[in-house]
Kinemage of the C-alpha trace (Angstrom):
@kinemage 1
@onewidth
@group {chain A} dominant
@subgroup {mainchain}
@vectorlist {calphas} color= white
{ca unk a 1} P 21.691 -6.474 75.390
{ca unk a 2} L 23.439 -4.584 72.641
{ca unk a 3} L 21.452 -2.824 69.989
{ca unk a 4} L 22.611 -2.726 66.343
{ca unk a 5} L 21.708 0.523 64.621
{ca unk a 6} L 19.596 0.126 61.538
{ca unk a 7} L 20.733 1.356 58.125
{ca unk a 8} L 18.717 3.738 56.002
{ca unk a 9} L 16.928 0.887 54.215
{ca unk a 10} L 16.198 -1.260 57.276
{ca unk a 11} L 13.031 -1.320 59.286
{ca unk a 12} L 11.699 -3.585 61.976
{ca unk a 13} L 9.555 -6.535 61.041
{ca unk a 14} L 6.772 -4.961 63.064
{ca unk a 15} L 6.682 -1.742 61.078
{ca unk a 16} L 6.415 -0.906 57.380
{ca unk a 17} L 8.039 1.973 55.545
{ca unk a 18} L 6.343 4.401 53.214
{ca unk a 19} L 7.424 5.031 49.631
{ca unk a 20} L 8.278 8.638 50.523
{ca unk a 21} L 10.515 7.555 53.417
{ca unk a 22} L 12.227 4.947 51.239
{ca unk a 23} L 12.848 7.529 48.507
{ca unk a 24} L 14.328 10.005 50.977
{ca unk a 25} L 16.529 7.309 52.553
{ca unk a 26} L 17.790 6.290 49.131
{ca unk a 27} L 18.577 9.912 48.264
{ca unk a 28} L 20.551 10.316 51.492
{ca unk a 29} L 22.476 7.089 50.895
{ca unk a 30} L 23.437 8.273 47.395
{ca unk a 31} L 24.721 11.589 48.746
{ca unk a 32} L 21.870 13.676 47.401
{ca unk a 33} L 19.328 15.676 49.351
{ca unk a 34} L 15.597 15.433 49.540
{ca unk a 35} L 15.383 18.099 46.857
{ca unk a 36} L 17.376 15.836 44.484
{ca unk a 37} L 15.489 12.671 45.184
{ca unk a 38} L 13.809 11.027 42.236
{ca unk a 39} L 10.649 12.771 41.190
{ca unk a 40} L 8.019 11.028 39.188
{ca unk a 41} L 7.319 12.479 35.786
{ca unk a 42} L 3.892 14.113 35.531
{ca unk a 43} L 1.331 11.798 34.040
{ca unk a 44} L 0.396 12.606 30.442
{ca unk a 45} L -3.087 13.872 29.745
{ca unk a 46} L -5.632 11.216 28.906
{ca unk a 47} L -6.857 7.991 30.430
{ca unk a 48} L -4.368 6.346 32.726
{ca unk a 49} L -5.199 2.896 31.418
{ca unk a 50} L -4.365 3.748 27.811
{ca unk a 51} L -2.425 0.945 26.121
{ca unk a 52} L 1.303 1.630 25.531
{ca unk a 53} L 2.840 1.732 22.079
{ca unk a 54} L 3.413 -1.587 20.322
{ca unk a 55} L 6.676 -3.512 20.747
{ca unk a 56} L 8.053 -2.363 17.434
{ca unk a 57} L 7.785 1.310 18.477
{ca unk a 58} L 7.134 2.395 14.915
{ca unk a 59} L 4.770 5.290 15.676
{ca unk a 60} L 7.049 7.709 17.509
{ca unk a 61} L 10.877 7.951 17.530
{ca unk a 62} L 12.520 7.538 20.944
{ca unk a 63} L 13.537 10.638 22.864
{ca unk a 64} L 17.020 11.893 22.053
{ca unk a 65} L 18.291 11.217 25.564
{ca unk a 66} L 16.630 7.809 25.915
{ca unk a 67} L 18.514 4.558 25.546
{ca unk a 68} L 18.007 2.822 22.211
{ca unk a 69} L 15.024 0.504 22.708
{ca unk a 70} L 15.445 -3.155 21.842
{ca unk a 71} L 12.705 -3.610 19.261
{ca unk a 72} L 12.379 -5.159 15.791
{ca unk a 73} L 13.468 -1.914 14.127
{ca unk a 74} L 16.629 -1.505 16.215
{ca unk a 75} L 17.471 -5.213 15.943
{ca unk a 76} L 17.209 -5.032 12.152
{ca unk a 77} L 19.372 -1.910 12.088
{ca unk a 78} L 21.999 -3.617 14.249
{ca unk a 79} L 22.124 -6.663 11.959
{ca unk a 80} L 22.502 -4.453 8.896
{ca unk a 81} L 25.222 -2.447 10.614
{ca unk a 82} L 27.227 -5.593 11.411
{ca unk a 83} L 26.496 -7.288 8.080
{ca unk a 84} L 26.897 -10.891 7.084
{ca unk a 85} L 30.281 -12.506 7.566
{ca unk a 86} L 30.423 -13.586 3.929
{ca unk a 87} L 29.573 -10.091 2.663
{ca unk a 88} L 26.232 -11.050 1.145
{ca unk a 89} L 23.078 -8.963 1.661
{ca unk a 90} L 20.895 -9.777 4.669
{ca unk a 91} L 17.873 -11.840 3.610
{ca unk a 92} L 14.394 -11.259 5.006
{ca unk a 93} L 14.251 -14.728 6.565
{ca unk a 94} L 17.570 -14.185 8.346
{ca unk a 95} L 16.452 -10.760 9.531
{ca unk a 96} L 13.175 -12.038 10.981
{ca unk a 97} L 14.634 -15.138 12.639
{ca unk a 98} L 15.948 -13.539 15.883
{ca unk a 99} L 12.813 -11.407 16.347
{ca unk a 100} L 9.989 -13.111 18.196
{ca unk a 101} L 6.616 -12.489 16.572
{ca unk a 102} L 8.026 -10.855 13.410
{ca unk a 103} L 7.417 -12.515 10.049
{ca unk a 104} L 9.717 -12.153 7.001
{ca unk a 105} L 6.914 -10.310 5.185
{ca unk a 106} L 7.149 -7.519 7.800
{ca unk a 107} L 10.850 -6.771 7.155
{ca unk a 108} L 10.314 -4.477 4.099
{ca unk a 109} L 8.067 -2.203 6.193
{ca unk a 110} L 10.760 -1.973 8.884
{ca unk a 111} L 13.328 -1.130 6.194
{ca unk a 112} L 11.065 1.616 4.825
{ca unk a 113} L 10.617 3.038 8.331
{ca unk a 114} L 14.376 3.129 8.936
{ca unk a 115} L 15.025 4.789 5.581
{ca unk a 116} L 12.391 7.443 6.330
{ca unk a 117} L 14.132 8.185 9.618
{ca unk a 118} L 17.527 8.348 7.908
{ca unk a 119} L 16.249 10.806 5.298
{ca unk a 120} L 14.501 12.940 7.905
{ca unk a 121} L 17.721 13.109 9.949
{ca unk a 122} L 19.942 13.800 6.933
{ca unk a 123} L 21.950 10.609 7.478
{ca unk a 124} L 24.696 9.812 4.946
{ca unk a 125} L 23.618 6.180 4.735
{ca unk a 126} L 20.568 4.197 3.661
{ca unk a 127} L 19.352 0.623 3.381
{ca unk a 128} L 19.452 -0.663 -0.185
{ca unk a 129} L 17.734 -3.674 -1.692
{ca unk a 130} L 20.254 -5.970 -3.305
{ca unk a 131} L 20.034 -9.535 -4.646
{ca unk a 132} L 16.908 -10.396 -2.716
{ca unk a 133} L 18.212 -8.925 0.550
{ca unk a 134} L 19.258 -5.686 2.185
{ca unk a 135} L 22.503 -3.869 2.827
{ca unk a 136} L 23.380 -0.699 4.759
{ca unk a 137} L 25.521 1.638 2.665
{ca unk a 138} L 26.410 5.241 1.918
{ca unk a 139} L 24.122 7.414 -0.150
{ca unk a 140} L 25.402 8.423 -3.568
{ca unk a 141} L 26.685 11.909 -2.588
{ca unk a 142} L 29.127 10.228 -0.186
{ca unk a 143} L 30.539 7.645 -2.612
{ca unk a 144} L 33.456 9.913 -3.495
{ca unk a 145} L 34.349 10.190 0.189
{ca unk a 146} L 34.328 6.412 0.471
{ca unk a 147} L 36.609 6.133 -2.553
{ca unk a 148} L 39.042 8.685 -1.109
{ca unk a 149} L 39.082 6.833 2.209
{ca unk a 150} L 39.538 3.316 0.815
{ca unk a 151} L 41.195 4.090 -2.496
{ca unk a 152} L 39.390 3.846 -5.780
{ca unk a 153} L 39.036 0.321 -7.045
{ca unk a 154} L 38.724 1.704 -10.587
{ca unk a 155} L 42.496 2.147 -10.629
{ca unk a 156} L 43.009 -1.627 -10.605
{ca unk a 157} L 44.106 -3.218 -13.853
{ca unk a 158} L 42.399 -6.438 -14.875
{ca unk a 159} L 43.580 -8.926 -17.427
{ca unk a 160} L 41.250 -10.074 -20.176
{ca unk a 161} L 41.027 -13.465 -18.457
{ca unk a 162} L 39.882 -11.795 -15.228
{ca unk a 163} L 37.277 -9.739 -17.087
{ca unk a 164} L 36.004 -12.887 -18.822
{ca unk a 165} L 35.585 -14.708 -15.499
{ca unk a 166} L 33.889 -11.715 -13.865
{ca unk a 167} L 31.439 -11.424 -16.755
{ca unk a 168} L 30.551 -15.120 -16.551
{ca unk a 169} L 30.013 -15.007 -12.789
{ca unk a 170} L 28.114 -11.701 -12.884
{ca unk a 171} L 25.465 -13.069 -15.255
{ca unk a 172} L 25.236 -16.667 -14.024
{ca unk a 173} L 26.093 -16.553 -10.292
{ca unk a 174} L 26.492 -18.438 -8.115
{ca unk a 175} L 28.838 -20.736 -10.015
{ca unk a 176} L 31.394 -23.388 -9.102
{ca unk a 177} L 34.934 -23.176 -10.473
{ca unk a 178} L 34.203 -26.211 -12.645
{ca unk a 179} L 31.159 -24.539 -14.172
{ca unk a 180} L 33.100 -21.320 -14.793
{ca unk a 181} L 35.813 -23.297 -16.559
{ca unk a 182} L 33.281 -25.047 -18.788
{ca unk a 183} L 31.584 -21.795 -19.767
{ca unk a 184} L 34.907 -20.110 -20.443
{ca unk a 185} L 36.329 -23.098 -22.302
{ca unk a 186} L 39.459 -23.428 -20.166
{ca unk a 187} L 40.537 -24.006 -16.570
{ca unk a 188} L 40.074 -20.826 -14.539
{ca unk a 189} L 41.064 -21.771 -10.984
{ca unk a 190} L 44.106 -19.465 -10.868
{ca unk a 191} L 42.145 -16.467 -12.185
{ca unk a 192} L 39.300 -17.139 -9.734
{ca unk a 193} L 41.744 -17.255 -6.807
{ca unk a 194} L 43.213 -13.897 -7.835
{ca unk a 195} L 39.760 -12.325 -8.052
{ca unk a 196} L 38.851 -13.644 -4.597
{ca unk a 197} L 42.072 -12.181 -3.151
{ca unk a 198} L 41.302 -8.836 -4.763
{ca unk a 199} L 37.803 -8.834 -3.280
{ca unk a 200} L 35.973 -8.949 -6.613
{ca unk a 201} L 34.592 -12.440 -6.052
{ca unk a 202} L 33.474 -14.058 -2.812
{ca unk a 203} L 32.916 -17.679 -1.837
{ca unk a 204} L 29.691 -19.128 -0.528
{ca unk a 205} L 28.947 -22.710 0.492
{ca unk a 206} L 25.282 -23.730 0.156
{ca unk a 207} L 23.843 -25.734 3.027
{ca unk a 208} L 22.927 -28.566 0.674
{ca unk a 209} L 26.516 -28.674 -0.676
{ca unk a 210} L 28.778 -27.399 2.131
{ca unk a 211} L 31.934 -28.710 0.440
{ca unk a 212} L 31.199 -27.137 -2.926
{ca unk a 213} L 32.543 -23.583 -3.225
{ca unk a 214} L 30.312 -21.285 -5.251
{ca unk a 215} L 31.421 -17.851 -6.414
{ca unk a 216} L 29.576 -14.528 -6.485
{ca unk a 217} L 30.535 -10.993 -7.351
{ca unk a 218} L 30.986 -8.472 -4.513
{ca unk a 219} L 30.235 -4.821 -3.809
{ca unk a 220} L 33.804 -4.080 -4.893
{ca unk a 221} L 32.933 -5.522 -8.293
{ca unk a 222} L 29.892 -3.237 -8.520
{ca unk a 223} L 31.994 -0.179 -7.703
{ca unk a 224} L 34.641 -1.185 -10.203
{ca unk a 225} L 32.114 -1.145 -13.032
{ca unk a 226} L 30.057 1.770 -11.712
{ca unk a 227} L 26.959 -0.297 -10.930
{ca unk a 228} L 24.440 0.211 -8.138
{ca unk a 229} L 23.365 -3.439 -8.257
{ca unk a 230} L 23.383 -6.387 -10.630
{ca unk a 231} L 20.155 -5.260 -12.273
{ca unk a 232} L 22.219 -2.495 -13.883
{ca unk a 233} L 24.239 -5.014 -15.914
{ca unk a 234} L 23.607 -4.594 -19.659
{ca unk a 235} L 21.337 -7.238 -21.169
{ca unk a 236} L 21.782 -9.012 -24.477
{ca unk a 237} L 19.306 -6.775 -26.305
{ca unk a 238} L 21.189 -3.677 -25.077
{ca unk a 239} L 24.495 -5.131 -26.237
{ca unk a 240} L 23.018 -5.915 -29.654
{ca unk a 241} L 22.031 -2.252 -30.072
């Protein structure tokens, strides 16, 4: 009766195999020696039954050589990095939706934690609050680099009609083309289309009116007029002065 030799991981059904023997066999199969077999890290001081850190991992940053943990903080950072398809800021409800057990009210604390880490690491970017949501962008000292890389939008020339439409949308957004035309006193469809092509206006379609195009200003608009966000727009009392 022929006998088939057993591989390094095989053992008879009548006999068990110790953890040490299994580790050594695995090391041999991988081309390493017993000296290179996996060693367990020494246990940290303290009780062995101490509870691990919470799922969000907010207390301690991960080790530099560790893989990025999938946690609420890293998920939020990934969503901000990708950004919304329509270019709008990421809302707290949208940010919390894919995270099990995380409520929208917890998102600002995660944003603060990420910004603290960015500042501590000297990162050239930060998370900014904008229009009721959040956006990942460069810090102010790096704006000039962005402009050199993309080309300064300030060099664009705008007609008076385009400026009129931008002003109306900036203060009243979101607006339909019909509403813009009424406020301006004349049809503005052609001007609106030009501003969308130039990236100064964007289109959004509310869920309750998916066929109705509404228009908003963009980050390109803010850069064109030297604004950090829409709250920096002059108000009527400032214009009167």
